[in-house]
C-alpha positions as CSV (number, residue, x, y, z in Angstrom):
1,M,-0.2,0.5,-0.1
2,E,1.7,3.0,-1.4
3,E,-0.5,5.4,0.8
4,P,-2.3,4.9,3.6
5,P,-6.6,6.7,3.5
6,A,-7.4,8.9,6.1
7,G,-6.5,7.9,9.9
8,W,-4.0,5.3,9.3
9,T,-0.5,5.4,9.9
10,R,2.2,3.4,8.6
11,W,3.8,2.6,11.8
12,S,6.6,-0.3,9.9
13,D,7.5,-1.0,6.6
14,E,9.8,-4.0,6.6
15,P,10.1,-6.0,2.9
16,D,8.1,-9.0,4.5
17,R,5.6,-7.1,6.6
18,Q,3.4,-3.4,7.1
19,V,1.7,-2.9,10.3
20,F,-0.4,0.1,9.9
21,V,-2.1,1.7,12.8
22,Y,-5.8,3.8,12.5
23,R,-5.8,7.2,14.7
24,P,-2.2,6.9,17.4
25,D,-2.9,10.8,17.5
26,V,-6.4,9.0,20.2
27,F,-5.4,6.4,21.1
28,D,-3.3,7.8,23.5
29,S,-3.5,5.5,26.8
30,Q,-5.0,8.8,27.3
31,T,-8.3,9.3,25.5
32,F,-8.7,5.3,24.5
33,P,-6.0,3.0,26.0
34,A,-2.9,1.5,24.1
35,P,-3.7,-1.5,23.9
36,C,-6.8,-0.7,21.5
37,L,-5.3,0.4,18.7
38,P,-6.4,-0.5,15.4
39,T,-3.3,-2.5,14.0
40,L,-3.4,-3.8,10.3
41,Y,-0.2,-6.9,9.2
42,L,0.6,-7.2,6.2
43,S,3.5,-9.5,5.8
44,D,4.9,-13.6,4.5
45,S,4.0,-15.5,7.7
46,P,0.4,-15.8,9.6
47,H,2.2,-15.3,12.7
48,R,3.1,-12.0,13.8
49,S,5.9,-11.5,16.4
50,R,7.7,-7.7,17.6
51,R,10.8,-9.6,16.7
52,P,12.0,-10.6,13.9
53,E,14.4,-13.9,14.9
54,Q,10.4,-15.5,17.1
55,R,8.5,-14.9,13.4
56,Y,8.1,-17.3,11.5
57,N,8.3,-17.6,7.7
58,R,6.4,-19.3,5.6
59,G,8.7,-18.6,2.3
60,G,6.7,-18.6,-1.1
61,N,3.3,-18.9,1.2
62,G,1.1,-16.5,0.6
63,W,0.8,-13.1,2.3
64,Y,-1.5,-12.4,5.3
65,L,-3.0,-9.8,6.4
66,T,-4.9,-9.2,10.0
67,L,-7.1,-6.2,11.2
68,Y,-6.3,-6.7,15.0
69,L,-9.3,-4.5,17.0
70,E,-7.5,-5.4,20.2
71,P,-3.9,-8.1,20.9
72,E,-6.6,-10.5,21.4
73,V,-9.2,-9.5,19.2
74,V,-9.2,-10.1,15.6
75,L,-11.8,-7.9,13.2
76,T,-10.5,-10.2,9.7
77,E,-7.3,-12.6,8.6
78,E,-6.9,-12.6,5.2
79,R,-4.1,-15.0,3.4
80,Y,-3.1,-14.3,-0.7
81,D,-1.3,-15.6,-2.7
82,D,0.7,-12.6,-3.9
83,R,2.3,-9.5,-2.8
84,A,0.3,-6.8,-5.1
85,A,-3.0,-7.9,-4.4
86,A,-2.3,-8.1,-0.1
87,D,-1.7,-4.6,-0.8
88,D,-5.3,-4.1,-2.7
89,A,-6.3,-5.1,-0.4
90,A,-5.0,-3.6,2.2
91,A,-6.3,-0.1,1.0
92,V,-9.2,-1.2,0.6
93,L,-9.6,-3.3,4.4
94,T,-8.0,-0.1,6.2
95,R,-10.3,2.7,3.5
96,R,-14.1,0.6,4.2
97,F,-12.1,0.9,8.8
98,S,-12.0,4.5,8.2
99,D,-15.7,4.7,6.5
100,G,-17.3,2.8,8.9
101,E,-18.1,-0.2,6.6
102,L,-17.0,-2.5,8.6
103,D,-18.5,-4.3,11.5
104,Y,-16.3,-4.0,14.8
105,R,-18.9,-4.7,17.2
106,G,-19.6,-8.1,16.4
107,A,-15.6,-9.0,16.9
108,Y,-16.4,-8.6,20.2
109,Q,-17.4,-11.4,22.9
110,V,-17.7,-8.8,25.9
111,P,-18.6,-5.3,24.1
112,R,-16.7,-2.5,25.9
113,E,-19.5,-0.4,24.8
114,A,-17.8,2.8,26.4
115,Y,-15.2,2.9,23.1
116,L,-16.7,1.3,21.4
117,D,-19.3,4.7,21.1
118,R,-16.1,6.7,20.4
119,L,-15.1,4.6,17.4
120,D,-18.4,5.0,16.3
121,E,-17.8,8.9,15.9
122,L,-14.7,8.3,14.3
123,T,-15.1,6.0,11.8
124,G,-18.4,7.7,10.7
125,R,-20.0,4.6,12.1
126,E,-23.6,4.1,13.1
127,A,-24.0,2.3,16.0
C-alpha cells in the first residue's frame, strides 16, 4: 500500500512486513487505552511478532493480512497468493474501516460499549 487512507499511519515498512495503525493520535493511553489501537499487519507470515527472530517465515506460501482491534481481538484474517493482491486488499480494508463500513462490534464477545461508541464516532459509523 503506497499511501494509507485518512486516519491510518504506517508504523513499520520492512520487505517482509508492513504495519499500519489507526489514529495513534487518539489511542494514546489517555483518550483511549493504547492496547485498543487498531493495527493492520501485512506480512509473508501468518504469525505476528515484534521480534524478527520469533517470526515464522513460510517463504512462498502467500501474504497474510490481519486486522486487530486489540491484541486478542481479530476483526479479519485473510491470505493472498502474492504481495500485490495483499496490498490491494489492505488498501480496501483500511478505507472501509475508516469509512465505518466494517462491523467491528461483532468481533467482541464482551462489548466495551463506551470504547465502541467512541470508535463509531471516529469512523462515522452508525451504532
